[in-house]
C-alpha positions as CSV (number, residue, x, y, z in Angstrom):
1,M,-14.5,-21.9,52.1
2,I,-13.2,-18.4,50.9
3,A,-14.5,-17.1,48.1
4,A,-12.2,-16.1,45.4
5,P,-12.2,-12.3,44.3
6,D,-14.4,-11.1,41.7
7,Q,-12.3,-10.9,38.8
8,D,-12.0,-7.6,37.0
9,P,-13.9,-7.5,33.3
10,P,-11.2,-7.6,30.7
11,R,-9.9,-4.1,29.5
12,Q,-11.6,-3.0,26.3
13,T,-9.3,-1.9,23.3
14,P,-9.3,1.6,22.9
15,Q,-11.1,2.5,19.6
16,R,-8.0,4.3,17.4
17,I,-9.5,7.6,15.8
18,L,-7.2,9.8,13.7
19,L,-8.4,13.2,12.7
20,V,-6.6,14.5,9.6
21,T,-7.1,18.1,9.1
22,G,-4.6,20.7,7.3
23,L,-4.7,23.7,4.7
24,L,-6.4,23.1,1.4
25,G,-3.8,21.4,-0.9
26,A,-1.5,20.1,1.8
27,G,-2.4,16.7,0.9
28,K,-5.4,15.7,2.9
29,T,-7.0,13.4,0.3
30,T,-3.5,11.7,-0.4
31,A,-2.9,10.8,3.6
32,M,-6.3,9.8,3.7
33,R,-6.0,7.4,0.7
34,A,-3.0,5.9,2.0
35,L,-4.5,5.2,5.8
36,E,-7.4,3.4,3.7
37,D,-4.8,1.5,2.1
38,M,-3.4,0.4,5.3
39,G,-6.6,-0.6,6.7
40,W,-8.2,2.2,8.5
41,E,-11.9,2.9,8.1
42,A,-11.6,6.7,6.2
43,I,-14.3,9.0,6.5
44,D,-13.3,12.3,4.4
45,N,-15.1,15.7,4.6
46,F,-16.7,15.1,7.6
47,P,-18.8,17.5,9.2
48,I,-16.5,18.0,12.2
49,R,-19.6,19.8,14.6
50,L,-21.0,16.0,14.5
51,L,-17.7,14.0,16.3
52,D,-19.6,13.7,19.3
53,R,-22.9,11.6,17.2
54,L,-20.2,9.7,15.7
55,L,-18.1,8.7,18.8
56,E,-21.3,8.9,20.8
57,T,-21.6,5.5,22.7
58,E,-25.5,3.5,23.0
59,Q,-25.7,1.6,26.9
60,G,-22.3,1.8,27.6
61,T,-20.8,0.4,24.1
62,A,-19.1,2.0,21.5
63,R,-21.2,2.3,18.4
64,L,-18.1,2.2,16.2
65,D,-16.2,-1.1,15.4
66,A,-12.9,-1.2,17.7
67,G,-11.6,-3.6,15.4
68,A,-10.5,-1.1,12.5
69,P,-9.0,2.3,13.0
70,L,-10.7,5.2,12.2
71,A,-9.5,8.2,10.2
72,I,-11.7,11.3,10.0
73,G,-11.0,13.8,7.4
74,F,-12.1,18.0,8.0
75,D,-11.0,21.0,6.7
76,T,-12.3,24.6,6.7
77,R,-14.5,24.1,4.0
78,T,-16.8,22.1,6.4
79,R,-19.8,24.0,7.3
80,G,-19.9,25.5,10.4
81,F,-15.8,25.3,11.0
82,D,-14.5,26.2,14.2
83,P,-11.3,25.1,15.6
84,S,-11.7,26.1,18.9
85,R,-15.4,24.2,19.2
86,T,-13.2,21.1,17.7
87,I,-10.4,21.1,20.0
88,A,-12.9,21.6,23.2
89,S,-14.8,18.5,21.7
90,V,-11.3,16.6,21.2
91,K,-10.7,17.3,24.9
92,K,-13.7,15.9,26.2
93,L,-13.7,13.2,24.0
94,S,-9.9,12.5,25.0
95,Q,-11.3,11.8,28.3
96,R,-13.0,8.4,27.5
97,T,-11.0,5.5,28.2
98,D,-12.5,3.8,24.9
99,L,-11.1,6.1,22.7
100,S,-7.5,6.9,21.9
101,I,-7.7,9.9,19.3
102,T,-4.5,11.7,17.8
103,T,-4.8,14.9,15.7
104,L,-2.5,15.3,12.6
105,F,-2.0,18.6,10.7
106,L,-0.5,18.6,6.9
107,D,1.1,22.2,6.7
108,C,2.9,23.4,3.4
109,G,4.9,26.8,2.6
110,G,2.5,29.3,1.1
111,Q,5.0,29.7,-2.2
112,E,4.3,26.0,-2.6
113,L,0.4,26.2,-2.5
114,E,0.5,28.9,-4.7
115,R,2.2,27.1,-6.7
116,R,0.1,23.6,-6.6
117,Y,-3.2,26.3,-7.1
118,N,-1.6,27.7,-10.5
119,E,-0.8,24.0,-11.8
120,T,-4.4,22.7,-10.8
121,R,-6.2,26.2,-12.6
122,R,-8.0,26.2,-9.0
123,R,-9.5,29.4,-7.1
124,H,-8.4,29.3,-2.9
125,P,-12.0,29.0,-1.5
126,M,-11.1,31.8,0.9
127,S,-9.3,34.0,-1.8
128,E,-12.6,34.9,-3.5
129,D,-11.7,37.9,-5.9
130,K,-8.0,38.1,-4.6
131,P,-5.1,36.0,-5.1
132,A,-4.1,32.7,-3.8
133,A,-2.1,34.0,-1.1
134,T,-4.6,36.3,0.3
135,G,-6.6,33.0,0.9
136,I,-3.8,30.8,2.3
137,A,-2.9,33.7,4.7
138,A,-6.3,33.6,6.1
139,E,-6.9,30.0,6.0
140,R,-3.2,29.9,7.9
141,E,-4.7,32.2,10.8
142,L,-8.1,30.6,11.3
143,L,-5.9,27.0,11.6
144,D,-3.5,28.2,13.9
145,P,-5.1,26.7,17.1
146,L,-5.7,23.7,15.2
147,R,-1.9,23.5,14.2
148,R,-0.7,23.9,17.6
149,W,-3.0,21.5,19.1
150,A,-2.1,18.7,17.0
151,E,0.0,15.9,18.3
152,V,1.4,15.1,14.5
153,V,2.4,17.8,12.2
154,I,3.7,16.9,8.9
155,S,4.9,20.0,6.3
156,T,4.4,18.4,2.8
157,T,6.3,21.8,1.5
158,D,8.9,19.2,-0.2
159,F,7.4,16.3,-0.5
160,T,5.8,14.2,-3.5
161,T,3.2,12.2,-3.3
162,N,5.0,9.1,-2.8
163,D,6.7,10.9,-0.2
164,L,3.8,12.1,1.8
165,Q,2.5,8.4,1.5
166,Q,6.1,7.0,2.8
167,A,5.2,9.4,6.0
168,I,1.6,8.2,6.7
169,R,2.7,4.7,6.5
170,D,5.8,5.5,8.9
171,H,3.5,7.5,11.7
172,F,0.6,5.5,11.3
173,R,0.8,1.7,10.2
174,T,-1.5,-0.4,12.1
175,E,0.1,-2.8,14.2
176,R,-0.6,-5.4,11.5
177,P,0.6,-4.5,8.7
178,R,-0.9,-5.9,5.3
179,D,1.2,-8.5,3.6
180,L,2.5,-8.4,-0.1
181,T,0.5,-10.3,-2.6
182,L,3.2,-11.8,-4.3
183,T,2.7,-13.8,-7.8
184,I,5.1,-15.7,-9.5
185,S,4.6,-16.3,-13.2
186,S,5.7,-18.3,-16.2
187,F,4.7,-17.4,-19.7
188,G,6.0,-17.6,-23.6
189,F,6.9,-14.5,-25.3
190,S,5.0,-15.8,-28.7
191,R,1.7,-15.1,-26.8
192,G,2.5,-11.6,-25.2
193,T,4.0,-10.6,-22.5
194,P,1.9,-9.9,-19.6
195,P,0.5,-7.0,-19.2
196,L,0.3,-6.6,-15.2
197,A,4.0,-8.1,-14.8
198,D,6.4,-5.6,-12.4
199,L,9.3,-7.8,-13.3
200,V,10.0,-9.6,-16.3
201,F,12.9,-12.3,-16.6
202,D,13.5,-13.4,-20.0
203,M,15.1,-17.1,-19.7
204,R,15.9,-17.4,-23.5
205,F,19.5,-17.3,-22.8
206,L,19.0,-20.6,-21.4
207,A,19.4,-24.2,-23.3
208,N,16.0,-25.1,-24.4
209,P,14.7,-28.7,-23.5
210,H,12.3,-28.4,-26.5
211,W,15.0,-29.6,-28.9
212,V,15.4,-33.2,-26.6
213,D,13.4,-35.1,-28.1
214,G,12.9,-37.1,-24.9
215,L,12.1,-33.9,-23.0
216,R,10.0,-32.2,-25.7
217,P,6.9,-33.5,-24.1
218,L,7.6,-32.9,-20.7
219,T,7.3,-29.6,-18.6
220,G,9.5,-27.7,-16.5
221,R,7.9,-29.3,-13.8
222,D,9.1,-32.6,-15.2
223,A,12.7,-33.6,-12.9
224,A,14.3,-34.9,-16.4
225,V,13.5,-31.3,-17.9
226,G,15.1,-29.3,-14.7
227,D,18.1,-31.9,-14.5
228,Y,18.8,-30.7,-18.4
229,I,18.3,-26.8,-17.6
230,R,20.5,-27.0,-14.3
231,Q,23.9,-28.2,-16.7
232,D,23.5,-25.1,-18.3
233,P,26.8,-23.3,-17.1
234,A,24.9,-20.3,-16.8
235,F,21.7,-21.3,-14.9
236,A,23.3,-21.3,-11.0
237,E,24.6,-18.0,-11.4
238,A,21.8,-16.5,-13.2
239,F,19.3,-18.1,-10.4
240,A,21.3,-17.1,-7.6
241,R,21.5,-13.1,-8.9
242,I,18.0,-13.2,-9.6
243,H,17.1,-14.6,-6.6
244,E,19.3,-12.3,-4.6
245,L,17.7,-9.1,-6.5
246,L,13.8,-10.2,-5.2
247,L,15.4,-10.3,-1.6
248,L,16.3,-6.7,-2.1
249,L,13.4,-5.6,-4.0
250,L,10.5,-7.1,-2.6
251,P,10.6,-5.8,1.3
252,R,11.4,-1.9,-0.4
253,Y,7.9,-2.4,-2.2
254,E,6.3,-3.4,0.6
255,A,7.7,-0.9,2.6
256,Q,6.6,1.4,0.1
257,G,3.0,0.3,0.1
258,K,2.8,-1.4,-2.9
259,P,-0.1,-4.1,-2.5
260,Y,0.9,-6.4,-5.4
261,V,3.8,-7.5,-7.1
262,N,3.9,-9.9,-10.3
263,V,7.4,-11.4,-11.0
264,A,7.2,-13.3,-14.2
265,F,9.6,-15.6,-15.9
266,G,9.4,-16.0,-20.0
267,C,10.4,-18.3,-22.7
268,T,9.5,-18.8,-25.9
269,G,6.5,-21.1,-25.5
270,G,6.0,-20.9,-21.8
271,K,6.1,-24.7,-21.2
272,H,10.3,-25.1,-20.0
273,R,12.5,-23.2,-19.1
274,S,10.2,-20.2,-17.8
275,V,7.9,-22.8,-16.1
276,F,11.1,-24.2,-14.2
277,M,12.9,-20.8,-13.3
278,A,9.6,-19.5,-11.4
279,E,8.9,-22.8,-9.9
280,Q,12.4,-22.7,-8.0
281,I,12.4,-18.8,-7.8
282,A,8.6,-19.5,-6.0
283,A,10.0,-22.5,-3.5
284,A,13.4,-19.9,-2.4
285,L,11.1,-17.3,-1.7
286,R,8.9,-19.2,0.5
287,D,12.0,-20.6,2.0
288,A,13.0,-17.0,3.0
289,G,9.5,-16.3,4.6
290,F,7.3,-15.0,1.5
291,S,3.9,-16.6,0.5
292,P,3.9,-16.6,-3.3
293,T,1.0,-17.4,-5.4
294,L,2.6,-19.5,-8.7
295,L,0.8,-19.4,-11.8
296,H,1.9,-20.6,-15.2
297,R,0.0,-19.1,-18.2
298,N,1.1,-21.0,-21.3
299,L,1.7,-24.6,-19.5
300,A,-1.7,-26.3,-20.8
301,S,-1.2,-24.5,-24.2
302,R,-1.8,-27.2,-26.9
303,G,0.1,-25.1,-29.2
304,A,3.0,-24.5,-27.3
305,D,5.5,-27.2,-29.4
306,L,4.0,-25.0,-32.7
307,L,5.2,-21.7,-31.0
308,E,8.9,-22.8,-30.3
309,G,9.2,-23.5,-34.4
310,T,11.0,-25.9,-36.5
311,Q,14.9,-26.6,-35.8
312,V,17.2,-25.9,-38.6
């Protein structure tokens, strides 16, 4: 009998490490927040001289949880900051098979940095009693080895905050992006517009089932009410256009990193038209691959009929 050869142990997925540094005022805080929103574990203003200790192993096992990528932010304000020493440390750590280390350097033009310092009325830490331009120049010279070493360099000179957030998402999105949390809701305008709604559609242009005696006690979830609303000549086109608009907007919201979107449909009392449209749109979006949560704010309200008023 021939013994089966020993199987190789399963290969460990390397711990993903991103070192984030750059010029003060170039957007490190914004970048770290964007990474955290994408599921990275973020440690900002880390004493980079302690990087070896943070990533050291115990009995051959990484001390860090390899399940979540780790972003470590540092800059020239860190005590004992030494670019050459940092590079040497990262080179040594990069030889380990259980780590995958990338360095991001955030750059920015001098004039734009001066403008940002003037806007925020903050003094550059390296300028002392001199103009901000002096401190920026000294910092740029100090950081030059790190800039040349970094695998990824992003210049934020012409970036807005949103531009930088999008650039971070494009470069460092995790393998499994977080799904958009989508809520489809109905409400009655007589009880106020939902304060957190991103998109609000007014359904009061549709025929109102409240004025039909047999439909008044029912809701937009009942088939008879749905059949009545569908008979309105404006319903089919309005539904198709709203559906098409949402299919356009929702992926773009997701691409921009917006975690929550609330689409609200309103009518007078929040019982018939808004409920029916919310139900129909939610079903159509599920068929398109979304996973909306459906909420009816005023459906159980006993005063919905009173809010509709009396027919003249």
